Backbone and ligand atoms as CSV (ligand in chain L), in Angstrom:
chain,resi,resn,atom,element,x,y,z
A,1,MET,N,N,117.100,119.144,95.982
A,1,MET,CA,C,115.791,118.985,95.104
A,1,MET,C,C,115.590,117.447,94.861
A,2,THR,N,N,114.329,116.970,94.866
A,2,THR,CA,C,114.010,115.582,94.519
A,2,THR,C,C,113.969,115.295,93.028
A,3,ILE,N,N,114.778,114.423,92.569
A,3,ILE,CA,C,114.858,114.106,91.107
A,3,ILE,C,C,113.518,113.248,90.798
A,4,ASP,N,N,113.025,113.747,89.548
A,4,ASP,CA,C,111.723,113.150,89.269
A,4,ASP,C,C,111.934,111.713,88.551
A,5,LEU,N,N,111.667,110.719,89.239
A,5,LEU,CA,C,111.901,109.479,88.776
A,5,LEU,C,C,111.177,108.939,87.566
A,6,ASN,N,N,109.869,109.529,87.444
A,6,ASN,CA,C,109.244,109.137,86.180
A,6,ASN,C,C,109.861,109.807,84.985
A,7,SER,N,N,110.425,110.845,84.905
A,7,SER,CA,C,111.154,111.512,83.903
A,7,SER,C,C,112.416,110.665,83.644
A,8,ARG,N,N,113.042,110.316,84.894
A,8,ARG,CA,C,114.349,109.787,84.679
A,8,ARG,C,C,114.341,108.312,83.948
A,9,TYR,N,N,113.199,107.656,84.142
A,9,TYR,CA,C,112.861,106.241,83.447
A,9,TYR,C,C,111.931,106.324,82.404
A,10,GLY,N,N,111.776,107.549,81.811
A,10,GLY,CA,C,110.927,107.716,80.600
A,10,GLY,C,C,109.583,107.300,80.730
A,11,LEU,N,N,109.083,107.358,81.993
A,11,LEU,CA,C,107.697,107.025,82.214
A,11,LEU,C,C,106.768,108.387,82.108
A,12,ASN,N,N,105.497,108.060,81.841
A,12,ASN,CA,C,104.627,109.260,81.857
A,12,ASN,C,C,104.492,109.685,83.303
A,13,ALA,N,N,104.034,110.843,83.414
A,13,ALA,CA,C,103.724,111.541,84.692
A,13,ALA,C,C,102.434,110.617,85.458
A,14,ALA,N,N,102.545,110.713,86.794
A,14,ALA,CA,C,101.460,109.994,87.396
A,14,ALA,C,C,100.048,110.485,86.776
A,15,HIS,N,N,99.086,109.561,87.128
A,15,HIS,CA,C,97.688,109.985,86.671
A,15,HIS,C,C,97.311,111.211,87.494
A,16,SER,N,N,96.547,112.167,86.762
A,16,SER,CA,C,96.251,113.353,87.355
A,16,SER,C,C,95.415,113.250,88.565
A,17,GLU,N,N,94.511,112.145,88.576
A,17,GLU,CA,C,93.805,111.941,89.847
A,17,GLU,C,C,94.497,111.566,91.049
A,18,VAL,N,N,95.626,110.531,90.592
A,18,VAL,CA,C,96.448,110.274,91.791
A,18,VAL,C,C,97.137,111.589,92.526
A,19,LYS,N,N,97.586,112.461,91.306
A,19,LYS,CA,C,98.432,113.604,91.893
A,19,LYS,C,C,97.233,114.634,92.832
A,20,ALA,N,N,96.092,114.618,92.214
A,20,ALA,CA,C,94.980,115.496,93.037
A,20,ALA,C,C,94.798,114.982,94.357
A,21,ALA,N,N,94.669,113.459,94.348
A,21,ALA,CA,C,94.299,112.761,95.675
A,21,ALA,C,C,95.361,113.101,96.779
A,22,CYS,N,N,96.597,113.268,96.140
A,22,CYS,CA,C,97.724,113.345,97.168
A,22,CYS,C,C,97.730,114.850,97.719
A,23,ASN,N,N,97.050,115.704,97.359
A,23,ASN,CA,C,96.838,117.037,97.835
A,23,ASN,C,C,96.017,116.834,99.053
A,24,ILE,N,N,95.126,115.745,99.205
A,24,ILE,CA,C,94.369,115.697,100.471
A,24,ILE,C,C,94.635,114.465,101.237
A,25,ILE,N,N,95.448,113.509,100.664
A,25,ILE,CA,C,95.704,112.288,101.625
A,25,ILE,C,C,97.137,112.481,102.075
A,26,THR,N,N,97.235,112.362,103.450
A,26,THR,CA,C,98.623,112.417,103.903
A,26,THR,C,C,99.305,110.955,103.817
A,27,PRO,N,N,100.738,111.024,103.467
A,27,PRO,CA,C,101.279,109.702,103.252
A,27,PRO,C,C,101.028,108.606,104.352
A,28,CYS,N,N,100.660,107.415,103.855
A,28,CYS,CA,C,100.179,106.299,104.669
A,28,CYS,C,C,100.543,105.027,103.790
A,29,LYS,N,N,99.950,103.985,104.193
A,29,LYS,CA,C,100.338,102.813,103.405
A,29,LYS,C,C,99.166,102.952,102.181
A,30,VAL,N,N,99.808,102.747,101.010
A,30,VAL,CA,C,99.061,102.833,99.937
A,30,VAL,C,C,99.121,101.617,98.824
A,31,LEU,N,N,97.902,101.052,98.389
A,31,LEU,CA,C,98.105,99.984,97.293
A,31,LEU,C,C,97.877,100.566,96.070
A,32,ASP,N,N,98.671,100.319,95.098
A,32,ASP,CA,C,98.465,100.708,93.620
A,32,ASP,C,C,98.001,99.505,92.942
A,33,MET,N,N,96.883,99.338,92.543
A,33,MET,CA,C,96.156,98.299,91.957
A,33,MET,C,C,96.302,98.274,90.445
A,34,GLY,N,N,97.029,97.445,89.727
A,34,GLY,CA,C,97.309,97.562,88.273
A,34,GLY,C,C,98.354,98.723,88.050
A,35,CYS,N,N,99.445,98.555,88.649
A,35,CYS,CA,C,100.553,99.438,88.589
A,35,CYS,C,C,101.341,99.630,87.399
A,36,SER,N,N,101.014,98.718,86.343
A,36,SER,CA,C,102.041,98.747,85.268
A,36,SER,C,C,103.414,98.899,85.517
A,37,ASN,N,N,104.120,99.702,84.818
A,37,ASN,CA,C,105.501,99.833,85.132
A,37,ASN,C,C,105.775,100.850,86.156
A,38,GLY,N,N,104.727,101.530,86.789
A,38,GLY,CA,C,105.080,102.099,88.178
A,38,GLY,C,C,104.930,103.640,88.105
A,39,ARG,N,N,104.164,104.238,86.979
A,39,ARG,CA,C,104.260,105.707,87.155
A,39,ARG,C,C,103.519,106.482,88.233
A,40,ASN,N,N,102.461,105.599,88.839
A,40,ASN,CA,C,102.004,106.213,89.999
A,40,ASN,C,C,102.719,105.639,91.371
A,41,ALA,N,N,103.048,104.508,91.280
A,41,ALA,CA,C,103.832,103.923,92.341
A,41,ALA,C,C,104.982,104.914,92.830
A,42,LEU,N,N,105.876,105.213,91.600
A,42,LEU,CA,C,107.071,106.103,91.974
A,42,LEU,C,C,106.815,107.397,92.420
A,43,PHE,N,N,105.607,107.932,91.713
A,43,PHE,CA,C,105.235,109.274,92.332
A,43,PHE,C,C,104.758,109.086,93.872
A,44,LEU,N,N,103.885,108.176,94.063
A,44,LEU,CA,C,103.540,108.005,95.510
A,44,LEU,C,C,104.837,107.683,96.487
A,45,SER,N,N,105.692,106.983,95.992
A,45,SER,CA,C,106.899,106.823,96.809
A,45,SER,C,C,107.581,108.094,97.092
A,46,GLN,N,N,107.659,108.805,96.058
A,46,GLN,CA,C,108.395,110.181,96.304
A,46,GLN,C,C,107.599,111.194,97.136
A,47,GLN,N,N,106.349,110.814,97.240
A,47,GLN,CA,C,105.470,111.813,98.119
A,47,GLN,C,C,105.529,111.398,99.534
A,48,GLY,N,N,106.223,110.083,99.886
A,48,GLY,CA,C,106.449,109.636,101.184
A,48,GLY,C,C,105.480,108.582,101.463
A,49,PHE,N,N,104.812,108.103,100.674
A,49,PHE,CA,C,103.819,106.835,101.052
A,49,PHE,C,C,104.526,105.630,101.059
A,50,GLU,N,N,104.096,104.548,101.743
A,50,GLU,CA,C,104.585,103.332,102.003
A,50,GLU,C,C,103.785,102.482,100.788
A,51,VAL,N,N,104.447,102.181,99.766
A,51,VAL,CA,C,103.707,101.651,98.704
A,51,VAL,C,C,103.761,100.194,98.349
A,52,THR,N,N,102.591,99.514,98.107
A,52,THR,CA,C,102.505,98.274,97.542
A,52,THR,C,C,101.972,98.420,96.131
A,53,ALA,N,N,102.707,97.808,95.168
A,53,ALA,CA,C,102.168,98.103,93.695
A,53,ALA,C,C,102.028,96.611,93.082
A,54,VAL,N,N,100.965,96.431,92.729
A,54,VAL,CA,C,100.514,94.915,92.185
A,54,VAL,C,C,99.915,95.159,90.728
A,55,ASP,N,N,100.430,93.983,89.990
A,55,ASP,CA,C,99.955,93.974,88.554
A,55,ASP,C,C,100.192,92.440,88.150
A,56,ASN,N,N,99.299,92.035,87.326
A,56,ASN,CA,C,99.369,90.568,87.001
A,56,ASN,C,C,100.435,90.345,85.713
A,57,ASN,N,N,100.844,91.591,85.265
A,57,ASN,CA,C,101.947,91.479,84.146
A,57,ASN,C,C,103.551,91.413,84.842
A,58,ALA,N,N,103.981,90.188,84.842
A,58,ALA,CA,C,105.229,89.936,85.425
A,58,ALA,C,C,106.363,90.921,84.856
A,59,ASN,N,N,106.278,91.023,83.616
A,59,ASN,CA,C,107.269,91.916,82.886
A,59,ASN,C,C,107.258,93.353,83.540
A,60,ALA,N,N,106.065,93.836,83.509
A,60,ALA,CA,C,105.993,95.197,84.308
A,60,ALA,C,C,106.271,95.471,85.576
A,61,ILE,N,N,106.041,94.417,86.341
A,61,ILE,CA,C,106.623,94.238,87.894
A,61,ILE,C,C,108.187,94.185,87.696
A,62,ASP,N,N,108.825,93.340,86.879
A,62,ASP,CA,C,110.290,93.265,86.724
A,62,ASP,C,C,110.791,94.627,86.457
A,63,MET,N,N,110.185,95.286,85.530
A,63,MET,CA,C,110.715,96.603,85.193
A,63,MET,C,C,110.699,97.652,86.333
A,64,LEU,N,N,109.692,97.546,87.138
A,64,LEU,CA,C,109.494,98.488,88.210
A,64,LEU,C,C,110.495,98.132,89.366
A,65,GLN,N,N,110.611,96.690,89.461
A,65,GLN,CA,C,111.614,96.198,90.550
A,65,GLN,C,C,113.115,96.646,90.108
A,66,ARG,N,N,113.472,96.636,88.785
A,66,ARG,CA,C,114.696,97.199,88.575
A,66,ARG,C,C,114.939,98.705,88.799
A,67,ILE,N,N,113.864,99.461,88.646
A,67,ILE,CA,C,113.989,100.740,88.996
A,67,ILE,C,C,114.141,100.790,90.519
A,68,ILE,N,N,113.493,100.040,91.333
A,68,ILE,CA,C,113.445,100.094,92.781
A,68,ILE,C,C,114.847,99.742,93.176
A,69,ASN,N,N,115.389,98.743,92.661
A,69,ASN,CA,C,116.850,98.492,92.954
A,69,ASN,C,C,117.816,99.430,92.576
A,70,ASP,N,N,117.680,99.742,91.317
A,70,ASP,CA,C,118.670,100.954,90.915
A,70,ASP,C,C,118.604,102.108,91.769
A,71,GLU,N,N,117.344,102.409,92.130
A,71,GLU,CA,C,117.358,103.812,93.093
A,71,GLU,C,C,117.398,103.548,94.596
A,72,GLY,N,N,117.566,102.091,94.835
A,72,GLY,CA,C,117.572,102.022,96.453
A,72,GLY,C,C,116.352,102.229,97.046
A,73,LEU,N,N,115.335,102.220,96.543
A,73,LEU,CA,C,113.913,102.624,97.166
A,73,LEU,C,C,113.541,101.640,98.124
A,74,ASN,N,N,113.197,102.073,99.366
A,74,ASN,CA,C,112.874,101.209,100.489
A,74,ASN,C,C,111.359,101.336,100.748
A,75,ASN,N,N,110.653,102.048,100.053
A,75,ASN,CA,C,109.328,102.263,100.315
A,75,ASN,C,C,108.223,101.675,99.143
A,76,ILE,N,N,108.803,100.870,98.411
A,76,ILE,CA,C,107.901,100.251,97.337
A,76,ILE,C,C,108.051,98.819,97.371
A,77,ASN,N,N,106.966,98.176,97.587
A,77,ASN,CA,C,106.935,96.554,97.386
A,77,ASN,C,C,106.305,96.374,96.183
A,78,ALA,N,N,106.934,95.776,95.149
A,78,ALA,CA,C,106.297,95.528,93.856
A,78,ALA,C,C,105.974,93.897,93.672
A,79,LYS,N,N,104.801,93.541,93.397
A,79,LYS,CA,C,104.592,92.118,93.253
A,79,LYS,C,C,103.431,91.703,92.227
A,80,VAL,N,N,103.634,90.563,91.603
A,80,VAL,CA,C,102.572,89.919,90.820
A,80,VAL,C,C,101.527,89.605,91.566
A,81,TYR,N,N,100.345,90.071,91.141
A,81,TYR,CA,C,99.012,89.770,91.915
A,81,TYR,C,C,97.818,89.978,90.744
A,82,ASP,N,N,96.980,88.804,90.789
A,82,ASP,CA,C,95.781,88.947,89.954
A,82,ASP,C,C,94.624,89.593,90.576
A,83,ILE,N,N,94.350,90.673,90.280
A,83,ILE,CA,C,93.178,91.462,90.857
A,83,ILE,C,C,91.883,90.742,90.893
A,84,ASN,N,N,91.640,89.929,89.803
A,84,ASN,CA,C,90.441,89.105,89.833
A,84,ASN,C,C,90.279,88.148,90.997
A,85,GLN,N,N,91.349,87.764,91.701
A,85,GLN,CA,C,91.294,86.945,92.855
A,85,GLN,C,C,90.280,87.560,94.125
A,86,ALA,N,N,90.397,89.043,94.041
A,86,ALA,CA,C,89.730,89.720,95.129
A,86,ALA,C,C,90.053,89.077,96.498
A,87,GLN,N,N,91.424,88.996,96.775
A,87,GLN,CA,C,91.770,88.488,97.926
A,87,GLN,C,C,93.069,89.274,98.536
A,88,LEU,N,N,92.799,90.584,98.844
A,88,LEU,CA,C,93.883,91.374,99.327
A,88,LEU,C,C,94.117,90.791,100.962
A,89,SER,N,N,95.430,90.949,101.299
A,89,SER,CA,C,95.646,90.310,102.589
A,89,SER,C,C,96.057,91.382,103.651
A,90,GLU,N,N,96.130,92.613,103.127
A,90,GLU,CA,C,96.465,93.692,104.151
A,90,GLU,C,C,95.449,94.789,104.164
A,91,SER,N,N,95.605,95.622,105.085
A,91,SER,CA,C,94.676,96.858,105.053
A,91,SER,C,C,95.539,98.117,104.815
A,92,TYR,N,N,94.978,99.026,104.026
A,92,TYR,CA,C,95.719,100.322,103.466
A,92,TYR,C,C,95.074,101.428,103.794
A,93,GLY,N,N,95.698,102.706,103.998
A,93,GLY,CA,C,94.970,104.047,104.239
A,93,GLY,C,C,94.518,104.639,102.924
A,94,PHE,N,N,95.078,104.058,101.755
A,94,PHE,CA,C,94.690,104.608,100.388
A,94,PHE,C,C,94.813,103.407,99.434
A,95,ILE,N,N,93.806,103.214,98.636
A,95,ILE,CA,C,93.828,102.314,97.627
A,95,ILE,C,C,93.491,102.849,96.375
A,96,SER,N,N,94.419,102.695,95.319
A,96,SER,CA,C,94.240,103.425,94.136
A,96,SER,C,C,94.112,102.486,92.890
A,97,CYS,N,N,93.210,102.756,92.121
A,97,CYS,CA,C,92.907,101.631,90.969
A,97,CYS,C,C,92.583,102.624,89.811
A,98,THR,N,N,93.513,103.080,89.155
A,98,THR,CA,C,93.355,103.899,88.073
A,98,THR,C,C,93.262,103.087,86.607
A,99,VAL,N,N,92.379,103.219,85.831
A,99,VAL,CA,C,92.246,102.731,84.434
A,99,VAL,C,C,92.639,101.215,84.369
A,100,THR,N,N,91.976,100.578,85.388
A,100,THR,CA,C,92.426,99.002,85.461
A,100,THR,C,C,91.221,98.121,85.585
A,101,LEU,N,N,90.032,98.477,86.264
A,101,LEU,CA,C,88.951,97.699,86.591
A,101,LEU,C,C,88.445,97.137,85.180
A,102,MET,N,N,88.557,97.924,84.165
A,102,MET,CA,C,87.991,97.778,82.756
A,102,MET,C,C,88.665,96.660,82.074
A,103,PHE,N,N,89.774,96.087,82.561
A,103,PHE,CA,C,90.322,94.858,82.174
A,103,PHE,C,C,90.027,93.493,82.902
A,104,LEU,N,N,89.334,93.716,83.884
A,104,LEU,CA,C,89.050,92.515,84.707
A,104,LEU,C,C,87.735,91.642,84.239
A,105,LYS,N,N,87.591,90.545,84.770
A,105,LYS,CA,C,86.428,89.809,84.483
A,105,LYS,C,C,85.269,90.615,85.108
A,106,PRO,N,N,84.174,90.817,84.197
A,106,PRO,CA,C,83.060,91.501,84.593
A,106,PRO,C,C,82.377,90.923,85.897
A,107,SER,N,N,82.359,89.448,85.997
A,107,SER,CA,C,81.729,88.773,87.071
A,107,SER,C,C,82.324,88.986,88.302
A,108,VAL,N,N,83.508,89.530,88.439
A,108,VAL,CA,C,84.242,89.680,89.732
A,108,VAL,C,C,84.478,91.151,90.134
A,109,VAL,N,N,84.058,92.218,89.442
A,109,VAL,CA,C,84.285,93.394,89.716
A,109,VAL,C,C,83.701,93.986,91.047
A,110,ASP,N,N,82.475,93.523,91.159
A,110,ASP,CA,C,81.666,93.706,92.378
A,110,ASP,C,C,82.414,93.359,93.590
A,111,LYS,N,N,83.004,92.080,93.391
A,111,LYS,CA,C,83.753,91.333,94.625
A,111,LYS,C,C,85.000,92.197,94.884
A,112,VAL,N,N,85.691,92.527,93.683
A,112,VAL,CA,C,87.002,93.205,93.725
A,112,VAL,C,C,86.914,94.579,94.576
A,113,ILE,N,N,85.645,95.317,94.226
A,113,ILE,CA,C,85.457,96.595,94.989
A,113,ILE,C,C,85.104,96.350,96.483
A,114,LYS,N,N,84.264,95.451,96.760
A,114,LYS,CA,C,83.904,94.987,98.184
A,114,LYS,C,C,85.313,94.714,98.988
A,115,ASP,N,N,86.157,93.788,98.151
A,115,ASP,CA,C,87.414,93.442,98.853
A,115,ASP,C,C,88.259,94.636,99.055
A,116,MET,N,N,88.445,95.681,98.103
A,116,MET,CA,C,89.062,96.826,98.462
A,116,MET,C,C,88.523,97.526,99.698
A,117,GLN,N,N,87.140,97.758,99.549
A,117,GLN,CA,C,86.446,98.457,100.694
A,117,GLN,C,C,86.850,97.886,101.980
A,118,ALA,N,N,86.824,96.454,102.086
A,118,ALA,CA,C,87.134,95.684,103.350
A,118,ALA,C,C,88.596,96.030,103.817
A,119,HIS,N,N,89.439,96.195,102.795
A,119,HIS,CA,C,90.825,96.243,103.155
A,119,HIS,C,C,91.188,97.894,103.266
A,120,THR,N,N,90.356,98.663,103.475
A,120,THR,CA,C,90.617,100.142,103.624
A,120,THR,C,C,90.429,100.419,104.923
A,121,ALA,N,N,91.513,101.086,105.567
A,121,ALA,CA,C,91.659,101.429,107.109
A,121,ALA,C,C,90.411,102.381,107.300
A,122,PRO,N,N,89.903,102.506,108.554
A,122,PRO,CA,C,89.033,103.581,108.960
A,122,PRO,C,C,89.536,105.000,108.420
A,123,ASN,N,N,88.689,105.612,107.926
A,123,ASN,CA,C,89.029,107.141,107.415
A,123,ASN,C,C,90.058,107.113,106.405
A,124,GLY,N,N,90.023,105.770,105.653
A,124,GLY,CA,C,90.979,105.749,104.470
A,124,GLY,C,C,90.247,105.851,103.090
A,125,TYR,N,N,91.032,106.008,102.143
A,125,TYR,CA,C,90.417,106.540,100.901
A,125,TYR,C,C,90.600,105.413,99.647
A,126,ASN,N,N,89.483,105.367,98.856
A,126,ASN,CA,C,89.670,104.677,97.560
A,126,ASN,C,C,89.550,105.659,96.441
A,127,LEU,N,N,90.405,105.455,95.419
A,127,LEU,CA,C,90.431,106.142,94.220
A,127,LEU,C,C,90.240,105.201,93.152
A,128,ILE,N,N,89.079,105.544,92.301
A,128,ILE,CA,C,88.916,104.526,91.204
A,128,ILE,C,C,88.665,105.487,89.951
A,129,VAL,N,N,89.140,105.050,88.719
A,129,VAL,CA,C,89.070,105.495,87.577
A,129,VAL,C,C,88.837,104.482,86.463
A,130,CYS,N,N,87.605,104.528,85.807
A,130,CYS,CA,C,87.336,103.300,84.984
A,130,CYS,C,C,86.429,103.722,83.905
A,131,ALA,N,N,86.633,103.127,82.803
A,131,ALA,CA,C,85.707,103.450,81.592
A,131,ALA,C,C,84.325,103.061,81.819
A,132,MET,N,N,83.437,103.900,81.118
A,132,MET,CA,C,81.825,103.500,81.314
A,132,MET,C,C,81.437,103.277,79.748
A,133,SER,N,N,80.372,102.695,79.767
A,133,SER,CA,C,79.461,102.571,78.434
A,133,SER,C,C,78.171,102.987,78.768
A,134,THR,N,N,77.486,104.048,78.107
A,134,THR,CA,C,76.273,104.706,78.354
A,134,THR,C,C,75.547,104.683,77.060
A,135,ASP,N,N,74.260,104.987,77.266
A,135,ASP,CA,C,73.412,105.135,75.813
A,135,ASP,C,C,74.100,106.214,75.150
A,136,GLN,N,N,74.259,107.311,75.776
A,136,GLN,CA,C,74.849,108.529,74.965
A,136,GLN,C,C,76.215,108.419,74.382
A,137,TYR,N,N,77.049,107.565,75.259
A,137,TYR,CA,C,78.392,107.355,74.730
A,137,TYR,C,C,78.765,105.881,74.935
A,138,PRO,N,N,78.250,104.997,74.112
A,138,PRO,CA,C,78.681,103.579,73.978
A,138,PRO,C,C,80.204,103.535,74.023
A,139,CYS,N,N,80.709,102.627,74.954
A,139,CYS,CA,C,82.276,102.499,74.898
A,139,CYS,C,C,82.712,102.011,73.501
A,140,PRO,N,N,83.636,102.757,72.827
A,140,PRO,CA,C,84.270,102.232,71.518
A,140,PRO,C,C,85.376,101.369,71.596
A,141,MET,N,N,85.725,101.063,72.835
A,141,MET,CA,C,86.959,100.189,73.115
A,141,MET,C,C,86.541,98.927,73.674
A,142,PRO,N,N,87.269,97.781,73.188
A,142,PRO,CA,C,86.632,96.283,73.582
A,142,PRO,C,C,87.114,96.007,75.043
A,143,PHE,N,N,86.873,96.865,76.017
A,143,PHE,CA,C,87.194,96.502,77.294
A,143,PHE,C,C,86.344,95.467,77.752
A,144,SER,N,N,86.860,94.643,78.688
A,144,SER,CA,C,85.978,93.585,79.146
A,144,SER,C,C,84.816,93.926,80.199
A,145,PHE,N,N,85.138,95.134,80.942
A,145,PHE,CA,C,84.293,95.440,81.920
A,145,PHE,C,C,84.129,97.161,81.551
A,146,THR,N,N,82.785,97.668,81.813
A,146,THR,CA,C,82.651,99.137,81.862
A,146,THR,C,C,81.636,99.232,82.860
A,147,PHE,N,N,81.602,100.606,83.360
A,147,PHE,CA,C,80.546,100.932,84.492
A,147,PHE,C,C,79.241,101.405,83.747
A,148,ASP,N,N,78.123,101.255,84.146
A,148,ASP,CA,C,76.810,101.893,83.795
A,148,ASP,C,C,76.826,103.408,84.503
A,149,THR,N,N,75.923,104.232,84.027
A,149,THR,CA,C,75.731,105.482,84.804
A,149,THR,C,C,75.296,105.180,86.238
A,150,GLY,N,N,76.070,105.927,87.167
A,150,GLY,CA,C,75.716,105.719,88.651
A,150,GLY,C,C,76.092,104.576,89.266
A,151,GLU,N,N,76.627,103.499,88.519
A,151,GLU,CA,C,76.969,102.234,89.115
A,151,GLU,C,C,78.122,102.352,90.301
A,152,LEU,N,N,79.189,103.043,89.755
A,152,LEU,CA,C,80.257,103.143,90.894
A,152,LEU,C,C,79.960,103.940,92.047
A,153,LYS,N,N,79.205,104.856,91.909
A,153,LYS,CA,C,78.735,105.816,92.942
A,153,LYS,C,C,77.820,104.926,93.796
A,154,ASN,N,N,76.934,104.047,93.242
A,154,ASN,CA,C,76.125,103.144,94.238
A,154,ASN,C,C,76.901,102.258,95.040
A,155,ALA,N,N,78.071,101.827,94.542
A,155,ALA,CA,C,78.979,100.906,95.219
A,155,ALA,C,C,79.572,101.450,96.349
A,156,TYR,N,N,79.539,102.855,96.481
A,156,TYR,CA,C,80.133,103.476,97.693
A,156,TYR,C,C,79.208,104.211,98.601
A,157,GLN,N,N,77.959,103.555,98.590
A,157,GLN,CA,C,76.973,104.221,99.651
A,157,GLN,C,C,77.550,103.960,101.010
A,158,GLY,N,N,77.336,104.899,101.855
A,158,GLY,CA,C,77.824,104.906,103.256
A,158,GLY,C,C,79.300,105.406,103.375
A,159,TRP,N,N,79.850,105.786,102.246
A,159,TRP,CA,C,81.341,106.419,102.150
A,159,TRP,C,C,81.108,107.847,101.904
A,160,GLU,N,N,82.082,108.695,102.324
A,160,GLU,CA,C,82.069,110.129,102.044
A,160,GLU,C,C,82.581,110.407,100.663
A,161,LEU,N,N,81.729,110.875,99.802
A,161,LEU,CA,C,82.322,111.142,98.368
A,161,LEU,C,C,83.006,112.439,98.280
A,162,ILE,N,N,84.311,112.316,98.113
A,162,ILE,CA,C,85.137,113.417,98.129
A,162,ILE,C,C,84.925,114.119,96.562
A,163,LYS,N,N,85.026,113.079,95.634
A,163,LYS,CA,C,84.885,113.437,94.199
A,163,LYS,C,C,84.088,112.327,93.520
A,164,TYR,N,N,83.283,112.617,92.657
A,164,TYR,CA,C,82.641,111.824,91.854
A,164,TYR,C,C,82.110,112.434,90.439
A,165,ASN,N,N,82.472,112.065,89.438
A,165,ASN,CA,C,82.056,112.433,88.200
A,165,ASN,C,C,82.111,111.342,87.139
A,166,GLU,N,N,81.285,111.602,86.072
A,166,GLU,CA,C,81.165,110.612,84.827
A,166,GLU,C,C,81.501,111.563,83.623
A,167,GLU,N,N,82.799,112.042,83.553
A,167,GLU,CA,C,82.943,113.060,82.362
A,167,GLU,C,C,83.414,112.363,81.157
A,168,LEU,N,N,83.243,113.109,80.005
A,168,LEU,CA,C,83.728,112.569,78.765
A,168,LEU,C,C,85.315,112.748,78.802
A,169,GLY,N,N,85.903,111.650,78.415
A,169,GLY,CA,C,87.231,111.876,78.017
A,169,GLY,C,C,87.620,111.282,76.503
A,170,THR,N,N,88.860,111.633,76.250
A,170,THR,CA,C,89.229,111.207,74.988
A,170,THR,C,C,90.561,110.234,75.080
A,171,MET,N,N,90.388,109.225,74.405
A,171,MET,CA,C,91.765,108.292,74.434
A,171,MET,C,C,92.693,108.748,73.470
A,172,HIS,N,N,93.979,108.022,73.759
A,172,HIS,CA,C,95.139,108.498,72.805
A,172,HIS,C,C,94.720,108.441,71.313
A,173,ASN,N,N,93.806,107.366,70.815
A,173,ASN,CA,C,93.516,107.420,69.552
A,173,ASN,C,C,92.157,108.172,69.104
A,174,GLY,N,N,91.774,109.071,70.069
A,174,GLY,CA,C,90.747,110.104,69.593
A,174,GLY,C,C,89.312,109.617,69.956
A,175,ALA,N,N,89.201,108.251,70.383
A,175,ALA,CA,C,87.910,107.703,70.766
A,175,ALA,C,C,87.443,108.473,72.051
A,176,GLN,N,N,86.141,108.860,71.954
A,176,GLN,CA,C,85.418,109.560,73.079
A,176,GLN,C,C,84.678,108.527,73.967
A,177,LEU,N,N,84.938,108.549,75.161
A,177,LEU,CA,C,84.076,107.876,76.268
A,177,LEU,C,C,83.845,108.486,77.520
A,178,GLN,N,N,83.031,107.809,78.285
A,178,GLN,CA,C,82.820,108.330,79.630
A,178,GLN,C,C,83.762,107.732,80.604
A,179,PHE,N,N,84.171,108.365,81.717
A,179,PHE,CA,C,85.067,107.709,82.588
A,179,PHE,C,C,84.311,107.913,83.988
A,180,ALA,N,N,84.182,106.936,84.828
A,180,ALA,CA,C,83.789,107.231,86.232
A,180,ALA,C,C,84.966,107.591,87.102
A,181,THR,N,N,84.930,108.585,87.716
A,181,THR,CA,C,86.048,108.963,88.623
A,181,THR,C,C,85.600,109.160,90.013
A,182,LEU,N,N,86.041,108.397,91.079
A,182,LEU,CA,C,85.628,108.377,92.368
A,182,LEU,C,C,86.794,108.461,93.219
A,183,LEU,N,N,86.713,109.381,94.215
A,183,LEU,CA,C,87.662,109.374,95.407
A,183,LEU,C,C,86.829,109.476,96.742
A,184,ALA,N,N,86.737,108.393,97.393
A,184,ALA,CA,C,85.734,108.309,98.477
A,184,ALA,C,C,86.625,107.991,99.808
A,185,LYS,N,N,85.987,108.493,100.804
A,185,LYS,CA,C,86.692,108.259,102.225
A,185,LYS,C,C,85.848,107.224,103.189
A,186,LYS,N,N,86.281,106.288,103.646
A,186,LYS,CA,C,85.652,105.310,104.493
A,186,LYS,C,C,85.388,105.973,105.795
A,187,ILE,N,N,84.115,106.068,106.092
A,187,ILE,CA,C,83.628,106.535,107.368
A,187,ILE,C,C,83.902,105.567,108.424
A,188,ALA,N,N,84.658,106.165,109.439
A,188,ALA,CA,C,85.081,105.315,110.536
A,188,ALA,C,C,84.023,104.759,111.439
L,1,LIG,C1,C,95.802,100.878,81.387
L,1,LIG,S1,S,97.014,100.214,82.546
L,1,LIG,C2,C,96.762,101.363,84.007
L,1,LIG,C3,C,98.194,101.346,84.644
L,1,LIG,C4,C,98.023,102.391,85.772
L,1,LIG,N1,N,97.072,102.042,86.733
L,1,LIG,C5,C,98.034,103.890,85.395
L,1,LIG,O1,O,97.205,104.462,85.776
L,1,LIG,O2,O,98.849,104.088,84.411
L,1,LIG,C6,C,96.186,98.686,83.244
L,1,LIG,C7,C,96.973,97.862,83.949
L,1,LIG,O3,O,96.230,96.933,84.701
L,1,LIG,C8,C,97.050,95.518,84.779
L,1,LIG,N2,N,95.831,94.461,84.772
L,1,LIG,C9,C,94.935,94.062,83.933
L,1,LIG,N3,N,94.253,93.043,84.463
L,1,LIG,C10,C,94.771,92.872,85.630
L,1,LIG,C11,C,94.638,91.728,86.685
L,1,LIG,N4,N,93.620,90.917,86.575
L,1,LIG,N5,N,95.484,91.940,87.864
L,1,LIG,C12,C,96.259,92.765,87.764
L,1,LIG,N6,N,96.662,93.812,87.142
L,1,LIG,C13,C,95.891,93.769,85.910
L,1,LIG,C14,C,97.546,95.607,83.237
L,1,LIG,O4,O,98.600,94.664,83.330
L,1,LIG,C15,C,98.063,96.966,83.128
L,1,LIG,O5,O,99.347,97.162,83.795
């Protein structure tokens, strides 16, 4: 039986959308953008993906690296990277970016998404979950960036939308806001 590394290290379970995506994406090279201390990266590693996990928080990467070393994991490469640079250097079958775009510089988000798309292999996937701010539900959190209605979907014209919604969610502090959730496949 595989030991659940998230539980072993006191981390939350992987994001529900990452888990759901793994039901349709076969293990491949995956990039976890904004990995924090690795809840999604560890899950993906245990599913057999070849994981690159990046975050601009060096302490989070150090913590993940300690787990990688302790467990002798050979399929996670954790490194410090500022997503605002929009300069990925490799191509991936799956790029996952959950609840991270809302911390970026608003002026670069479009470029970051284009860079993700350009570094996705043919028939590969992008998963994005990000806060929104709409007339009906203005974002109550001081995020630097939020999507408008339909904005994320429009950025993926020409891709196959496997999943797209703008559902209302509740933060840990009870605040309600919409989240744009997208799983899209790059048409070869
Ligand atoms: C809310 S956490 C989400 C973590 C993870 N994706 C998840 O689903 O649990 C946001 C993460 O994005 C990282 N982050 C914020 N701005 C970043 C940037 N410019 N470059 C890289 N990572 C960034 C933060 O350090 C933090 O770990």
